[in-house]
N, C-alpha and C positions, 0 to 999 in steps of 0.2 A: 367394551370396545377396545381395540387394540391399535397400536402405531404404527404407522408404516414402518418397515423394517429398515429403510435407508434412514427415516427420522431417527428410529433408536440408536443406530451405528453412529452416526454423526453426535448424538446426543452423548453417548459415552465416550466417543474420540473427545471431545470438548472437554468433558470433565476430566478426563486423563491428563489432557494439557493442563487444565487449572491444577490438578494435584502436583505436577510435575513444576508448577512456578512461572507456567506461560499466563501472562494477565492483560494482555493487549488483544482485542479481537476487532478486526476491520471487517466490514461487510458492506452491503448497498442495496438501495431500495430497488436496484436495477437487476440484479443477481439473481436469476431464476424468477423473475416477475413477483418478488417480494417474499419467495418462499424462503430463500436463505436467511433474512432477518427472522421469520418465524420460527426455523429451525434454532438459532441460535438463541433467540429468547426463550423458547421452552428448554433450552439444554440449560440454561444459566440459571433459571427459575430463582429460587431463594439466594443464590450464589452471586445475584447480580452487582451487589457491593464490592466484591472481590476483583472485580475487573474494570478496565478503561475500555469503554464501549464506542466504537467507532462507525459511522454510516455515512452514507453520501446520497445525493441528490441532484437531480438536474437531467437526467434521462429517460424520457417517460415512452413507455410502451403503449402503441396504440392498439385500439379496441381487437384488432385481429390478431393480437398476440404474436406477430410474427416481426412487425418492423417498429422502429421507434423515433422520436423526435426529441430535439433540445428545447429544454425551457427554465431558464434562469431568472424568472420573472418574481417578484416578490410574491405575489397572488399564489404563484404554483408551491414555491418553498413553503409559504405557510401553511398551506394545505396538505403537502407532502410530508411533513414533518409530523403531523397527527397520525398519520397512516404508519409511517416508521413507528413510532412510540409504542402504537397499539400492537404492531406484530413483535416487537422486542418485548413488550410485556414489561415497559419502564414509563416511568414519568421524566426520566431527563435522559438525554445523550451527552456522553462526554465530550467527544468531537464528531462535531457536524460538518462534511467538507462538499465543496463544490465539486461534482463529479465529471470536470473536463472545463470548457469554456473558450469563448473566442474574443478577440480584441473587438469585435464589433458588439459583443453583448452590453446590455444596459447596467453596465459593473455598479455603478452607484447604487441603484435600485436593489439590484443581488447582494450588495454588502448591508444596506439596511436591512433587508430580510434577517439576515444573519444576527446583525447587531439587536433586532427587535428580540429575536429568539433568546439571545443571550440575556437581555433585560428581564424577560418573562421568566427565565429559569428553566426552560424546556431544554436547553442546551449549554454546556459549561463553555466551551471554545468552539471556534470554527476554523477551518483549513482549506484547503484547495488541492486537489489532484489534477495534474496538468502536465503535460509534456511541452508546452509552448512557452518560450522564454518571454514573449512580449506580453502573454496574461500574467505569468508570474511576477513580472515585475510591476505591472500595473496593480496588482493587488498588494504587492510589498508597500506600493507607494500609498496607496489610500485606504487600505483596511487595517485590522487589527489581527489579523491570521496570526496562529499561532505555529501552523504546520504546513508544508508542502509535501504531496506523496508526486514522487517522480521517477523516472526510470533510470537507473543506474547500475552498472554492473562492470565487471571486467572487458566485456564484450560492446558496451554502451555508456561511455565515458564521457558523454557530450555536456552534461551537467557540472563537469569538473572545475573547469575555469570559468564557464559563463553565468552560473546561477549558484554554485555551492557557497564561494566566498562572500556573494551578496547576502544570501539567507542567514549564514553565520554572522555576519556583522551586523545583523537585524534582530540576532536571537530567536530566530523562527526555526524551529526543528525539522530537519529532514526526514521523511519516511520513503526509504530505498526500496521500489518494486523491480520487479524483473531481474532480482538477485542472481538467479540461477538460469538466467537465459533460456526460458523455455524448456529447462530440464537439461539443457546441453552442458552445464557445469556441475552437473551431477552424475554424469556418465552417460547421458542419453545418446543415443546413437547420433552422428553429426547429420544435420540437414541443411537445406540452403538457407539457413537462419541467417548466416554471413558466409561469404565466399572462404574466410580462412578459418572457419571453424574446426576443420580437422587438423589443421597445423596448430592450432592454440590448445586444442585438447593433448595432443601430443607433448607439446612443450610442457603443459601443467605438469603432465605424468613424470615426465623426466626430472624435472626440477624440484618438485615437491615429495616423489618416492612416494613412502608409506602414507603420507598426509591425506587426510580425505578430503577429494578435490572440492566437494560442496562447502565444507568448512573453510576451507582456504579462500574460496571466492566470497563467502559471506565477510569473513574476516577481513579481507582487503577492503569490502565497501564500509564495515563497521570502523575501520582505521581512520577513515576521515572524520575529522571534529565534528562536522557539520551534520553528520548522519547521526540520528538518535534511534533509529529503530530499523531494521530490514523485515519487510513484510513478505512472507513465505507462504505460500499455501500448501496445503496436505490433506491427503484423502484416507489414509491408512494408520493404524497403531506403528507399523514398521516406519513410517515415514515420519511419524511424531518422535520415535525413540531416536532415529537417525539426525533429528532436528535440534535436540536438547545440548548434545555437546557445543553445538554452534555458538551459543551464548558464550561459553569460556573459553573458545578457540581464538588464538590470535597469531600474528607471523610476526617474525622478527625482521630486522631491519633490511637484513640483506635480501630476505624474499621479497619483501616490499617493494624494494628497490627495482629488484629484477623484473617484479610483475608490472612496474609502472613503466619499465623501459621496453619489455616484451609486447605489452598490450597497449599499441599507441592510442594516443587521444584522438578521438573524433568529434565531429562538430554537427550543429544543428545547419539545416539547409534551407528550412524554412521557418515562419512564424518567429522572427529574429526579434 
C-alpha cells in the first residue's frame, strides 16, 4: 500500500518544520472536510508530544460535501471533538477553538461544552477564532478562553485599538492571522484586496530597502505585546525556509513608527 503523494509531501514538510523548531500547528475539522487533520495526525505520529496542537470546531459540512452550516451547540461540539481526536491520532488537543461565532449563538451552552472537555482531559485549553468584536467581548466576559485568533496585519489594523488592549489586559493571547494579507505582503502581485495595495507595497520597498517584506510585515505584527503567535500558512519547502527567519526578525523603532504612521488604522464597520 502506498501513500497519496500529496500526503507524503505534506508529512515530509511538517517534519521538516518540526526539525527547524516550529512547534505550533493549527488546523480545523472544516479544512478539506477533515482531511487536513488526518494528514497532520499522520505526519506527527510519534512526535505528537513535541508540538502544541490546535484545531477548531463549529462549521459543519452538509452531506452533499459542497455547503456547510454553523453549529455551536454543546451536543455537536462534544461529538465533533471525538472525530477530531481520531483523525489527529491523539487522546488530547492542546487548544480547541470555536471556529467563528455570532452574538445570537447559545454562548453559555457553547462555553459549557468547552469546560466539559477541559474537565474530561480531552482538551487542555480552549479559545476563539473570530473577527467579530461583539462576540470576542462576550467570550472574554463569560468564559475562560486562553486565546483569540483574529485578523491583524499592516493592511488590517482594525483590532489594534478596539480589541488588542482588552485581550492583553485579560492575559488572553492573540494569534494573528492574515499577517501577509493573502500573499500581498510577501510580494504577490497587487489585486483588488485593498484599493491602496499598490501604494503600500511601493512604500514598503522604498522604506525597508533590502529587508524582506514578509519578515517586516510579520515583525510589525509580533511587535505588539498582545500578539503571541503569527499563524502563517505554507505549502512548499521553499516557503518553509523563507519563513524561518521571521521568528528572529525585528524592526527598529524608526521603522515601526514609520509603518504605524504610513499604514493608517482602519476600524470595524459591523458586529461592534
